[in-house]
C-alpha positions as CSV (number, residue, x, y, z in Angstrom):
1,M,9.3,7.4,9.2
2,F,7.6,11.0,8.4
3,I,10.7,12.8,9.1
4,I,12.2,10.9,5.8
5,I,9.4,11.8,4.1
6,I,9.2,15.7,4.7
7,K,13.3,16.0,4.7
8,W,13.8,14.1,1.3
9,N,10.4,15.9,0.5
10,C,8.9,12.1,-0.9
11,D,5.5,11.7,-2.2
12,I,5.7,8.0,-2.5
13,L,7.6,5.8,0.0
14,G,8.0,2.3,-0.1
15,V,8.1,0.3,3.0
16,S,9.0,-3.4,4.0
17,E,8.6,-5.6,6.6
18,T,5.2,-4.2,7.9
19,H,3.9,-7.4,9.5
20,K,0.5,-6.3,8.3
21,R,-2.3,-9.1,7.7
22,E,-4.1,-8.8,4.3
23,T,-4.6,-5.6,2.6
24,E,-4.9,-2.6,4.8
25,E,-5.1,1.3,4.5
26,L,-4.4,3.7,7.2
27,Y,-4.3,7.8,7.1
28,L,-1.8,9.4,9.2
29,N,-1.1,13.2,9.3
30,G,-2.6,13.6,6.0
31,Y,-0.5,10.4,4.6
32,K,-2.1,7.5,3.1
33,F,-0.6,4.4,4.1
34,V,-1.5,1.1,2.0
35,A,0.0,-2.2,2.7
36,Q,-0.3,-6.0,2.0
37,G,1.0,-8.8,4.0
38,V,0.2,-12.6,4.5
39,E,-3.5,-13.8,4.4
40,E,-2.7,-16.7,6.5
41,G,0.0,-17.7,9.2
42,K,2.6,-15.8,11.0
43,S,3.1,-12.4,9.5
44,R,6.9,-11.9,9.3
45,S,7.0,-9.8,5.8
46,G,4.4,-7.4,4.0
47,V,5.1,-4.4,2.1
48,G,3.5,-1.1,1.8
49,L,3.3,2.7,0.3
50,I,3.2,5.8,2.2
51,L,1.4,8.6,0.1
52,S,1.7,12.2,0.4
53,E,-1.8,14.2,-0.2
54,E,-0.3,15.3,-3.8
55,A,0.2,11.4,-4.6
56,Q,-3.1,10.4,-3.3
57,K,-4.5,12.8,-5.7
58,A,-3.0,11.0,-8.7
59,F,-3.5,7.2,-7.0
60,T,-5.7,5.2,-9.4
61,L,-5.1,1.7,-8.5
62,Y,-3.6,-0.4,-5.6
63,N,-2.7,-4.3,-7.0
64,P,-1.1,-6.2,-4.0
65,I,0.5,-9.2,-5.9
66,S,1.8,-11.0,-2.5
67,D,3.1,-10.3,0.9
68,R,6.3,-9.1,-0.6
69,I,5.2,-7.3,-4.3
70,T,2.8,-4.6,-4.7
71,L,2.0,-2.4,-7.6
72,A,0.4,0.8,-7.6
73,K,-0.8,3.1,-10.6
74,F,-0.7,6.9,-10.5
75,K,-2.1,9.5,-13.3
76,S,0.0,12.4,-14.0
77,M,-0.2,15.0,-17.0
78,V,2.1,13.3,-19.1
79,R,1.4,9.7,-18.8
80,E,0.4,6.8,-16.2
81,L,3.2,5.8,-13.9
82,V,3.4,2.2,-12.6
83,V,5.3,2.0,-9.2
84,S,6.3,-1.7,-8.5
85,Y,7.5,-2.3,-4.9
86,T,9.2,-5.3,-3.8
87,G,10.5,-6.2,-0.2
88,V,13.0,-9.0,0.3
89,C,13.9,-10.5,3.5
90,T,17.3,-11.5,4.7
91,Y,17.9,-13.6,7.7
92,H,21.0,-13.4,9.9
93,R,22.5,-16.5,10.6
94,S,21.7,-16.8,14.0
95,A,18.1,-16.3,13.3
96,A,18.1,-19.0,10.3
97,A,19.5,-21.4,12.9
98,R,16.4,-20.9,15.4
99,M,13.8,-21.7,13.0
């Protein structure tokens, strides 16, 4: 994933299907990973954001709405930027039949 961030020169990258529980923050190679998952039960979803060092400097608010929707705010020289990330899961027909 870090190869994608570096290759595309991304400051903010949305990640779905993290399978994390509740709100979690991790630091990896200078990047910050903030994620939100389910609070109870089996974790089959979860969304998160990977932030570069530049994005971390502008990062002002992380507001997890659910295990599939998250909001983040960033300040810039011009205005405040709100990023909304939604992860939607689709099940393969054979996986749905097993449920």
